C-alpha angles and dihedrals in degrees: 000000000000122000089210119123111269091228091053089051093051094043095049093063110072090194097051107137092214091067112093097175134022137172130162094282111028142022134197134221133176112260110252090217103040121198093190136029088264113035118158134167119227107203132184113234089221111078107245117161096210147328092284091058094060116120138173111356094346091117087075087067088072090059089054090049091053094045092048091049091053091047092051090047089054092048090049092047096242102104095102099041092046145248139215124241115198132178116194113205118196135345096293089057093050101259104158100172116053095224119097110254140150128226114225109198134175145112094117139037105290094193131219117311093192 
């Protein structure tokens, strides 16, 4: 069994059936434990553990994450009604895979988190 990051394994294979979106910087998959009717993960192809690990031009990756989330929301028909984009950073925030990724959720009212 490989010790490689599961997201790196998925992202490395351009023909992986789990991938529902891909560009040169990020890819998207459906969350295997969805918390909303639409729950996708937007994942950088480059392995970055978290926001604090970004270097060089890595900040541009976040632009690609946002653009991919909007594209997936359009494809899922929820762009106009809205969606939530969440990045969990670290164990206390609920990050379970140490590879930077964003959760795009929608398809119902997600309520106020405040």
